All heavy atoms as an XYZ file, in Angstrom:
800
protein
N     101.182    143.202     42.508
C     100.742    142.968     41.149
C     100.557    144.302     40.435
O     100.324    145.314     41.058
C      99.414    142.219     41.152
C      99.481    140.790     41.646
S      99.968    139.551     40.430
C     101.705    139.433     40.700
N     100.609    144.256     39.156
C     100.479    145.446     38.328
C      99.203    145.331     37.489
O      98.694    144.226     37.285
C     101.705    145.585     37.432
C     101.870    144.458     36.472
C     101.447    144.419     35.175
C     102.446    143.176     36.720
N     101.748    143.208     34.609
C     102.358    142.418     35.534
C     103.039    142.583     37.830
C     102.825    141.126     35.428
C     103.509    141.279     37.714
C     103.405    140.576     36.528
N      98.686    146.447     37.002
C      97.511    146.382     36.129
C      97.821    145.523     34.900
O      98.867    145.671     34.276
C      97.265    147.834     35.727
C      97.904    148.630     36.821
C      99.089    147.816     37.288
N      96.942    144.629     34.584
C      97.128    143.763     33.428
C      97.905    142.484     33.719
O      98.193    141.713     32.802
N      98.256    142.233     34.981
C      99.054    141.052     35.325
C      98.324    139.759     34.963
O      98.938    138.820     34.451
C      99.408    141.060     36.810
N      97.034    139.699     35.219
C      96.275    138.487     34.912
C      96.209    138.286     33.397
O      96.449    137.179     32.897
C      94.861    138.542     35.524
C      93.999    137.390     35.024
C      94.946    138.519     37.044
N      95.920    139.352     32.667
C      95.860    139.248     31.207
C      97.204    138.806     30.646
O      97.263    137.977     29.725
C      95.437    140.583     30.599
N      98.296    139.334     31.183
C      99.630    138.962     30.730
C      99.903    137.485     31.003
O     100.389    136.755     30.139
C     100.683    139.830     31.410
C     102.083    139.479     30.973
O     102.363    139.534     29.758
O     102.904    139.144     31.855
N      99.579    137.020     32.194
C      99.802    135.618     32.553
C      98.973    134.695     31.659
O      99.476    133.686     31.164
C      99.470    135.386     34.031
N      97.710    135.036     31.445
C      96.851    134.217     30.598
C      97.361    134.205     29.162
O      97.333    133.158     28.488
C      95.410    134.707     30.657
C      94.713    134.554     32.008
C      93.327    135.192     31.969
C      94.637    133.103     32.443
N      97.859    135.339     28.683
C      98.403    135.411     27.324
C      99.642    134.537     27.166
O      99.847    133.920     26.118
C      98.724    136.860     26.961
N     100.480    134.463     28.202
C     101.663    133.597     28.122
C     101.269    132.132     28.012
O     101.868    131.372     27.250
C     102.578    133.823     29.322
C     103.373    135.118     29.181
C     104.426    135.218     30.234
N     103.852    135.909     31.394
C     104.432    135.984     32.576
N     105.595    135.398     32.787
N     103.867    136.629     33.556
N     100.242    131.725     28.761
C      99.776    130.348     28.644
C      99.130    130.104     27.291
O      99.348    129.058     26.673
C      98.797    130.000     29.772
C      99.478    129.539     31.008
C      99.563    130.366     32.118
C     100.063    128.291     31.073
C     100.200    129.948     33.267
C     100.705    127.854     32.223
C     100.776    128.695     33.316
N      98.344    131.056     26.814
C      97.714    130.902     25.507
C      98.773    130.715     24.427
O      98.659    129.835     23.581
C      96.845    132.125     25.204
C      96.095    132.012     23.906
C      95.229    133.220     23.621
O      95.149    134.132     24.463
O      94.652    133.253     22.533
N      99.831    131.517     24.476
C     100.907    131.400     23.500
C     101.582    130.036     23.622
O     101.817    129.354     22.623
C     101.941    132.512     23.700
C     103.071    132.401     22.731
C     103.116    132.918     21.466
C     104.308    131.701     22.935
N     104.320    132.578     20.880
C     105.058    131.828     21.752
C     104.843    130.983     23.996
C     106.319    131.263     21.615
C     106.099    130.409     23.843
C     106.816    130.559     22.668
N     101.903    129.618     24.839
C     102.602    128.344     25.055
C     101.754    127.165     24.581
O     102.274    126.235     23.953
C     102.953    128.182     26.531
N     100.458    127.208     24.848
C      99.597    126.085     24.495
C      99.298    126.027     22.995
O      98.870    125.000     22.501
C      98.293    126.133     25.288
C      98.469    125.860     26.767
C      97.508    126.266     27.663
C      99.591    125.214     27.259
C      97.641    126.022     29.022
C      99.754    124.964     28.616
C      98.767    125.362     29.503
N      99.526    127.118     22.284
C      99.352    127.123     20.827
C     100.540    126.503     20.101
O     100.451    126.212     18.906
C      99.155    128.548     20.310
C      97.753    129.048     20.390
C      97.556    130.258     19.510
N      98.649    131.204     19.653
C      98.558    132.433     20.135
N      97.403    132.891     20.501
N      99.609    133.208     20.215
N     101.647    126.320     20.778
C     102.840    125.769     20.138
C     102.584    124.316     19.749
O     101.923    123.584     20.467
C     104.052    125.875     21.071
C     104.373    127.287     21.498
C     104.455    128.251     20.326
O     105.208    128.051     19.397
N     103.643    129.297     20.374
N     103.111    123.905     18.597
C     102.860    122.531     18.137
C     103.569    121.499     19.008
O     104.529    121.808     19.713
C     103.445    122.537     16.717
C     104.476    123.617     16.723
C     103.969    124.656     17.704
N     103.070    120.303     18.936
C     103.700    119.204     19.654
C     102.930    118.796     20.884
O     102.112    119.541     21.414
N     103.208    117.610     21.322
C     102.526    117.052     22.501
C     103.004    117.709     23.777
O     102.260    117.933     24.701
C     102.780    115.534     22.512
C     102.525    114.819     23.831
C     101.050    114.797     24.194
N     100.787    113.901     25.297
C     100.872    114.242     26.579
N     101.243    115.435     26.922
N     100.577    113.379     27.518
N     104.308    117.994     23.837
C     104.899    118.525     25.060
C     105.259    119.987     24.905
O     105.604    120.426     23.808
C     106.150    117.721     25.448
C     105.830    116.291     25.761
C     106.133    115.282     24.865
C     105.197    115.952     26.950
C     105.822    113.963     25.145
C     104.879    114.636     27.236
C     105.194    113.651     26.328
O     104.877    112.358     26.613
N     105.206    120.718     25.992
C     105.678    122.094     25.978
C     107.170    122.070     25.754
O     107.889    121.275     26.356
C     105.365    122.805     27.295
C     103.911    123.122     27.570
C     103.791    123.816     28.922
C     103.328    123.994     26.485
N     107.635    122.944     24.919
C     109.052    123.021     24.624
C     109.754    123.843     25.697
O     109.281    124.911     26.067
C     109.252    123.665     23.247
C     110.674    123.587     22.783
O     111.472    122.813     23.290
N     110.991    124.401     21.806
N     110.860    123.342     26.171
C     111.672    124.101     27.126
C     112.629    124.970     26.340
O     113.293    124.510     25.422
C     112.430    123.156     28.043
N     112.678    126.212     26.685
C     113.561    127.145     25.995
C     115.015    126.768     26.219
O     115.411    126.408     27.315
C     113.297    128.561     26.520
O     114.239    129.448     25.987
N     115.809    126.858     25.171
C     117.245    126.628     25.297
C     117.892    127.755     26.100
O     118.932    127.583     26.705
C     117.900    126.541     23.916
C     117.442    125.347     23.116
C     117.950    124.038     23.675
O     118.968    123.985     24.337
N     117.228    122.966     23.424
N     117.288    128.920     26.060
C     117.800    130.081     26.800
C     116.773    130.423     27.865
O     115.644    130.769     27.559
C     118.008    131.287     25.860
C     118.499    132.485     26.639
C     118.963    130.922     24.742
N     117.180    130.302     29.115
C     116.270    130.594     30.218
C     115.975    132.083     30.249
O     116.880    132.910     30.171
C     116.906    130.141     31.525
C     115.984    130.258     32.692
C     114.806    129.606     32.872
C     116.176    131.068     33.837
N     114.250    129.948     34.063
C     115.076    130.865     34.683
C     117.158    131.948     34.238
C     114.938    131.507     35.897
C     117.006    132.581     35.446
C     115.917    132.356     36.261
N     114.726    132.442     30.316
C     114.314    133.835     30.323
C     113.577    134.124     31.625
O     112.384    133.876     31.729
C     113.407    134.134     29.129
C     114.087    133.868     27.803
C     113.116    133.985     26.657
O     111.933    133.733     26.782
N     113.627    134.374     25.515
N     114.280    134.617     32.635
C     113.640    134.849     33.931
C     112.394    135.723     33.799
O     112.418    136.755     33.140
C     114.724    135.557     34.739
C     116.002    135.201     34.071
C     115.673    135.018     32.614
N     111.338    135.274     34.408
C     110.095    136.032     34.412
C     109.209    135.794     33.218
O     108.053    136.184     33.225
N     109.722    135.148     32.178
C     108.914    134.934     30.978
C     108.405    133.510     30.837
O     107.548    133.238     30.009
C     109.708    135.314     29.720
C     110.101    136.780     29.625
C     110.888    137.025     28.342
C     108.892    137.686     29.687
N     108.937    132.600     31.602
C     108.482    131.212     31.541
C     107.061    131.113     32.100
O     106.659    131.890     32.959
C     109.427    130.311     32.344
C     110.859    130.337     31.873
C     111.057    129.697     30.506
O     110.223    128.873     30.093
O     112.049    130.037     29.852
N     106.303    130.126     31.621
C     104.918    129.997     32.067
C     104.812    129.672     33.552
O     103.791    129.968     34.170
C     104.130    128.971     31.225
C     103.916    129.470     29.815
C     104.775    127.616     31.246
N     105.857    129.095     34.132
C     105.817    128.844     35.571
C     105.714    130.152     36.357
O     105.031    130.220     37.375
C     107.058    128.051     36.016
C     107.075    126.614     35.524
C     107.649    126.448     34.124
O     107.975    127.440     33.461
O     107.764    125.303     33.686
N     106.358    131.185     35.868
C     106.232    132.491     36.507
C     104.822    133.045     36.325
O     104.273    133.675     37.240
C     107.251    133.479     35.951
C     108.656    133.207     36.408
C     109.580    132.615     35.570
C     109.060    133.534     37.706
C     110.865    132.356     35.994
C     110.345    133.274     38.136
C     111.250    132.687     37.276
O     112.518    132.424     37.706
N     104.246    132.825     35.158
C     102.867    133.256     34.925
C     101.924    132.547     35.889
O     100.994    133.147     36.436
C     102.461    132.980     33.480
N     102.183    131.265     36.135
C     101.332    130.505     37.069
C     101.505    131.036     38.489
O     100.538    131.112     39.259
C     101.666    129.010     36.970
C     100.766    128.122     37.805
C      99.299    128.275     37.428
N      98.458    127.429     38.249
C      98.039    127.736     39.472
N      98.369    128.882     40.034
N      97.281    126.893     40.143
N     102.746    131.413     38.850
C     102.977    132.047     40.154
C     102.147    133.316     40.287
O     101.555    133.582     41.330
C     104.454    132.405     40.337
C     105.341    131.215     40.636
O     104.827    130.136     40.990
O     106.566    131.380     40.511
N     102.124    134.123     39.218
C     101.362    135.371     39.240
C      99.877    135.102     39.459
O      99.217    135.786     40.247
C     101.556    136.158     37.942
C     102.965    136.709     37.794
O     103.709    136.758     38.799
O     103.325    137.095     36.662
N      99.345    134.101     38.767
C      97.927    133.766     38.942
C      97.639    133.306     40.364
O      96.607    133.655     40.948
C      97.509    132.688     37.938
C      97.525    133.108     36.470
C      97.234    131.913     35.574
C      96.548    134.242     36.214
N      98.551    132.546     40.936
C      98.377    132.083     42.320
C      98.345    133.273     43.285
O      97.529    133.315     44.203
C      99.509    131.113     42.683
C      99.277    130.332     43.938
C      98.206    129.261     43.778
O      97.773    128.941     42.652
O      97.789    128.746     44.819
N      99.219    134.230     43.056
C      99.274    135.430     43.907
C      97.976    136.238     43.793
O      97.431    136.689     44.795
C     100.473    136.292     43.508
C     100.583    137.585     44.259
C     100.924    137.414     45.732
O     101.505    136.387     46.106
O     100.606    138.334     46.511
N      97.487    136.400     42.586
C      96.250    137.157     42.379
C      95.080    136.491     43.089
O      94.229    137.169     43.671
C      95.964    137.308     40.861
C      94.560    137.786     40.598
C      96.969    138.254     40.226
N      95.038    135.160     43.051
C      93.937    134.434     43.689
C      93.821    134.759     45.182
O      92.719    134.738     45.730
C      94.123    132.924     43.506
C      93.890    132.440     42.097
S      92.165    132.500     41.610
C      91.545    131.075     42.478
N      94.928    135.075     45.813
C      94.914    135.393     47.247
C      94.194    136.702     47.554
O      93.791    136.931     48.689
C      96.344    135.471     47.780
C      97.181    134.204     47.681
C      98.615    134.494     48.114
C      96.567    133.105     48.526
N      94.035    137.556     46.555
C      93.513    138.901     46.801
C      92.161    139.180     46.153
O      91.645    140.286     46.302
C      94.536    139.936     46.308
C      95.875    139.760     46.948
N      96.128    140.099     48.254
C      97.025    139.239     46.467
C      97.384    139.814     48.554
N      97.953    139.286     47.488
N      91.617    138.216     45.436
C      90.344    138.439     44.752
C      89.158    138.161     45.667
O      89.230    137.281     46.528
C      90.233    137.517     43.532
C      91.114    137.846     42.345
C      90.964    136.764     41.285
C      90.792    139.205     41.772
N      88.058    138.873     45.456
C      86.823    138.537     46.177
C      86.275    137.203     45.664
O      86.661    136.724     44.593
C      85.886    139.698     45.846
C      86.431    140.312     44.610
C      87.902    140.037     44.595
N      85.374    136.617     46.414
C      84.878    135.265     46.158
C      84.448    134.953     44.737
O      84.894    133.962     44.159
N      83.580    135.769     44.151
C      83.082    135.482     42.802
C      84.189    135.508     41.761
O      84.283    134.611     40.917
N      85.020    136.522     41.827
C      86.129    136.625     40.872
C      87.122    135.488     41.085
O      87.682    134.952     40.124
C      86.826    137.978     41.014
N      87.335    135.111     42.331
C      88.257    134.008     42.634
C      87.738    132.701     42.033
O      88.493    131.918     41.469
C      88.459    133.874     44.139
C      89.497    132.841     44.493
C      89.864    132.757     45.970
N      88.812    133.077     46.897
C      88.783    134.170     47.671
N      89.754    135.044     47.631
N      87.780    134.375     48.495
N      86.436    132.470     42.131
C      85.859    131.254     41.541
C      85.987    131.270     40.018
O      86.340    130.261     39.405
C      84.398    131.091     41.953
C      84.235    130.570     43.362
C      82.789    130.242     43.684
N      81.928    131.418     43.642
C      81.808    132.306     44.643
N      82.492    132.138     45.759
N      81.002    133.344     44.522
N      85.706    132.415     39.404
C      85.807    132.520     37.943
C      87.242    132.280     37.464
O      87.475    131.504     36.542
C      85.324    133.889     37.465
C      83.826    134.068     37.610
O      83.110    133.053     37.776
O      83.366    135.230     37.559
N      88.190    132.965     38.083
C      89.587    132.773     37.694
C      90.036    131.362     38.046
O      90.809    130.741     37.301
C      90.492    133.810     38.360
C      91.970    133.754     37.961
C      92.145    133.893     36.451
C      92.756    134.828     38.701
N      89.541    130.817     39.137
C      89.885    129.458     39.533
C      89.494    128.430     38.484
O      90.219    127.457     38.251
N      88.347    128.656     37.825
C      87.936    127.735     36.750
C      88.909    127.806     35.576
O      89.261    126.780     34.987
C      86.507    128.048     36.301
C      85.459    127.544     37.279
C      84.061    127.617     36.694
N      83.549    128.972     36.612
C      82.942    129.618     37.608
N      82.784    129.021     38.776
N      82.494    130.842     37.440
N      89.355    129.000     35.225
C      90.357    129.141     34.153
C      91.673    128.482     34.555
O      92.309    127.788     33.753
C      90.610    130.615     33.841
C      89.564    131.345     33.027
C      89.893    132.823     32.954
C      89.478    130.747     31.639
N      92.090    128.705     35.787
C      93.350    128.127     36.267
C      93.276    126.605     36.276
O      94.250    125.935     35.924
C      93.709    128.687     37.658
C      94.100    130.160     37.532
C      94.834    127.885     38.294
C      94.305    130.861     38.857
N      92.128    126.051     36.628
C      91.982    124.591     36.622
C      92.202    124.033     35.222
O      92.867    123.000     35.048
C      90.607    124.187     37.164
N      91.681    124.714     34.208
C      91.885    124.267     32.823
C      93.338    124.432     32.406
O      93.895    123.576     31.715
C      90.948    125.029     31.894
C      89.511    124.621     32.131
C      88.454    125.223     31.245
N      88.849    126.050     30.153
C      88.195    127.140     29.775
N      87.139    127.534     30.435
N      88.601    127.834     28.743
N      93.964    125.539     32.831
C      95.385    125.753     32.543
C      96.216    124.656     33.200
O      97.104    124.074     32.566
C      95.825    127.150     33.027
C      95.289    128.222     32.092
C      97.343    127.236     33.154
C      95.444    129.638     32.616
N      95.946    124.375     34.459
C      96.704    123.348     35.182
C      96.566    121.979     34.514
O      97.547    121.236     34.392
C      96.243    123.260     36.637
C      96.698    124.436     37.473
O      97.528    125.238     36.997
O      96.219    124.545     38.620
N      95.364    121.661     34.089
C      95.128    120.374     33.433
C      95.958    120.268     32.147
O      96.606    119.247     31.900
C      93.639    120.245     33.128
C      93.225    118.909     32.588
C      91.720    118.862     32.394
O      90.995    118.845     33.401
O      91.286    118.859     31.224
N      95.942    121.317     31.346
C      96.706    121.307     30.094
C      98.212    121.328     30.361
O      98.984    120.640     29.692
C      96.301    122.492     29.210
C      97.000    122.540     27.877
C      96.623    121.409     26.922
O      95.731    120.590     27.229
O      97.241    121.340     25.847
N      98.639    122.099     31.356
C     100.063    122.154     31.694
C     100.549    120.786     32.161
O     101.612    120.312     31.752
C     100.307    123.212     32.775
C     101.753    123.404     33.095
C     102.574    124.124     32.248
C     102.302    122.871     34.242
C     103.920    124.306     32.537
C     103.641    123.044     34.548
C     104.451    123.769     33.681
N      99.757    120.139     32.989
C     100.142    118.813     33.475
C     100.165    117.801     32.329
O     101.046    116.947     32.262
C      99.188    118.353     34.580
C      99.657    117.102     35.264
C      98.858    116.775     36.499
O      97.768    117.338     36.700
O      99.334    115.940     37.276
N      99.224    117.911     31.412
C      99.171    117.000     30.269
C     100.381    117.175     29.361
O     100.887    116.218     28.797
C      97.886    117.246     29.478
C      97.641    116.251     28.346
C      96.376    116.576     27.574
N      96.537    117.693     26.668
C      97.160    117.634     25.482
N      97.703    116.521     25.073
N      97.235    118.706     24.714
N     100.876    118.408     29.239
C     101.947    118.701     28.283
C     103.339    118.765     28.910
O     104.290    119.166     28.262
C     101.631    120.009     27.559
C     100.384    119.855     26.677
C     100.112    121.043     25.851
N     101.155    121.193     24.848
C     101.119    122.114     23.895
N     100.099    122.938     23.824
N     102.101    122.214     23.033
N     103.453    118.372     30.175
C     104.752    118.296     30.836
C     104.907    116.897     31.423
O     103.979    116.099     31.408
C     104.886    119.354     31.950
O     103.834    119.181     32.896
C     104.864    120.765     31.392
N     106.082    116.641     31.945
C     106.386    115.326     32.487
C     106.716    115.435     33.971
O     107.273    116.443     34.401
C     107.586    114.733     31.750
C     107.425    114.600     30.236
C     108.764    114.331     29.584
C     106.426    113.509     29.921
N     106.416    114.384     34.741
C     106.819    114.415     36.150
C     108.345    114.403     36.245
O     109.017    113.782     35.433
C     106.230    113.134     36.741
C     105.481    112.472     35.658
C     105.703    113.186     34.379
N     108.872    115.090     37.210
C     110.314    115.111     37.429
C     110.701    113.849     38.184
O     110.287    113.667     39.322
C     110.707    116.350     38.221
C     112.205    116.530     38.302
O     112.968    115.602     38.084
N     112.621    117.738     38.608
N     111.515    112.973     37.555
C     111.853    111.720     38.219
C     112.891    111.887     39.332
O     113.079    110.991     40.144
C     112.431    110.862     37.089
C     112.980    111.855     36.136
C     112.086    113.070     36.230
N     113.553    113.026     39.374
C     114.586    113.249     40.377
C     114.024    113.806     41.664
O     112.826    114.082     41.781
N     114.887    113.971     42.647
C     114.440    114.555     43.919
C     114.048    116.022     43.728
O     114.637    116.733     42.925
C     115.661    114.422     44.821
C     116.819    114.302     43.900
C     116.315    113.671     42.637
N     113.027    116.438     44.431
C     112.539    117.813     44.360
C     112.939    118.525     45.637
O     112.658    118.047     46.732
C     111.004    117.839     44.177
C     110.493    119.260     44.193
C     110.620    117.139     42.884
N     113.602    119.652     45.497
C     114.007    120.448     46.653
C     112.820    121.306     47.078
O     112.529    122.331     46.453
C     115.214    121.316     46.290
C     115.742    122.091     47.468
O     115.052    122.276     48.461
N     116.964    122.569     47.354
N     112.126    120.905     48.129
C     110.921    121.615     48.560
C     111.225    123.017     49.077
O     110.338    123.855     49.139
C     110.129    120.819     49.619
C     109.597    119.538     49.032
C     110.966    120.551     50.846
N     112.471    123.288     49.438
C     112.821    124.619     49.921
C     112.941    125.615     48.781
O     112.756    126.800     48.966
C     114.130    124.575     50.727
C     114.001    123.740     51.961
C     114.613    122.513     52.057
C     113.227    124.171     53.028
C     114.481    121.736     53.192
C     113.082    123.399     54.167
C     113.711    122.181     54.249
N     113.244    125.154     47.572
C     113.386    126.037     46.417
C     112.122    126.072     45.580
O     111.922    126.985     44.797
C     114.550    125.568     45.545
C     115.891    125.775     46.210
C     117.029    125.447     45.293
N     116.957    126.240     44.087
C     117.268    125.785     42.881
N     117.668    124.560     42.713
N     117.173    126.571     41.826
N     111.283    125.073     45.720
C     110.121    124.941     44.861
C     108.976    125.829     45.338
O     108.756    125.980     46.525
C     109.672    123.479     44.864
C     108.625    123.173     43.836
S     108.289    121.408     43.789
C     106.933    121.319     44.935
N     108.261    126.374     44.394
C     107.043    127.106     44.706
C     105.877    126.143     44.588
O     105.783    125.165     45.307
N     105.005    126.399     43.618
C     103.874    125.512     43.387
C     104.297    124.234     42.684
O     105.420    124.090     42.212
N     103.361    123.300     42.588
C     103.642    122.004     41.970
C     104.153    122.162     40.550
O     104.895    121.300     40.050
C     102.395    121.116     41.993
C     101.262    121.659     41.182
C     100.239    122.444     41.631
C     101.047    121.487     39.789
N      99.407    122.786     40.598
C      99.877    122.208     39.444
C     101.722    120.820     38.783
C      99.378    122.257     38.155
C     101.225    120.870     37.489
C     100.061    121.583     37.186
N     103.762    123.226     39.855
C     104.142    123.423     38.455
C     105.648    123.562     38.278
O     106.167    123.328     37.210
C     103.406    124.615     37.839
C     103.409    125.832     38.701
C     104.298    126.871     38.677
C     102.476    126.143     39.729
N     103.983    127.795     39.629
C     102.861    127.378     40.295
C     101.348    125.503     40.235
C     102.160    127.978     41.336
C     100.657    126.114     41.265
C     101.062    127.337     41.808
N     106.359    123.933     39.321
C     107.818    124.041     39.233
C     108.496    122.675     39.263
O     109.680    122.557     38.921
C     108.358    124.919     40.361
C     108.093    126.364     40.092
C     107.128    127.142     40.663
C     108.796    127.209     39.179
N     107.178    128.415     40.163
C     108.202    128.486     39.249
C     109.866    127.009     38.306
C     108.639    129.556     38.475
C     110.300    128.084     37.543
C     109.688    129.337     37.631
N     107.783    121.636     39.683
C     108.399    120.308     39.745
C     108.203    119.525     38.445
O     108.671    118.399     38.339
C     107.820    119.513     40.917
O     106.463    119.212     40.683
N     107.526    120.095     37.475
C     107.309    119.430     36.192
C     108.470    119.761     35.249
O     109.107    120.789     35.374
C     105.999    119.893     35.567
C     104.779    119.716     36.458
C     104.391    118.305     36.644
N     103.880    117.753     35.395
C     103.447    116.511     35.261
N     103.447    115.693     36.287
N     103.013    116.074     34.115
N     108.725    118.890     34.295
C     109.789    119.148     33.320
C     109.201    119.179     31.917
O     108.149    118.608     31.647
C     110.925    118.105     33.413
C     110.397    116.691     33.241
C     111.676    118.237     34.717
C     111.488    115.627     33.190
N     109.914    119.886     31.033
C     109.515    119.997     29.633
C     110.614    119.413     28.767
O     111.761    119.369     29.159
C     109.283    121.456     29.264
C     108.144    122.060     30.057
C     107.811    123.414     29.560
N     108.449    124.413     30.421
C     108.636    125.659     30.048
N     108.299    126.074     28.871
N     109.198    126.507     30.877
N     110.234    118.991     27.581
C     111.225    118.441     26.656
C     111.958    119.557     25.924
O     111.424    120.631     25.722
C     110.543    117.542     25.625
C     110.067    116.241     26.206
C     109.683    115.271     25.106
O     109.323    115.704     24.009
O     109.734    114.082     25.389
N     113.180    119.260     25.516
C     113.942    120.188     24.674
C     113.744    119.825     23.224
O     113.556    118.727     22.864
C     115.436    120.114     24.997
C     115.761    120.782     26.292
C     115.919    120.030     27.446
C     115.883    122.145     26.352
C     116.211    120.647     28.642
C     116.172    122.762     27.557
C     116.338    122.010     28.689
O     116.627    122.629     29.868
């Protein structure tokens, strides 16, 4: 991780959740590393290295992010390749 990784990840979610509409919009142009799923991966990685108090504090923020992300995405009705998938957030789909 790099300095500011958590702030960057949180800012990406803040930007995504400010967008209008019920569902998160899927970009027509895939931007590796900039999608919120990558930001969620970063937060998951950071959680592995934080001391207890900080982990609990960030965990509360992540729980709210996860709730909103799940609310604004749809379950993937197709088969999920567990070998390619990271966290559950990669199995969700967004509308175009």
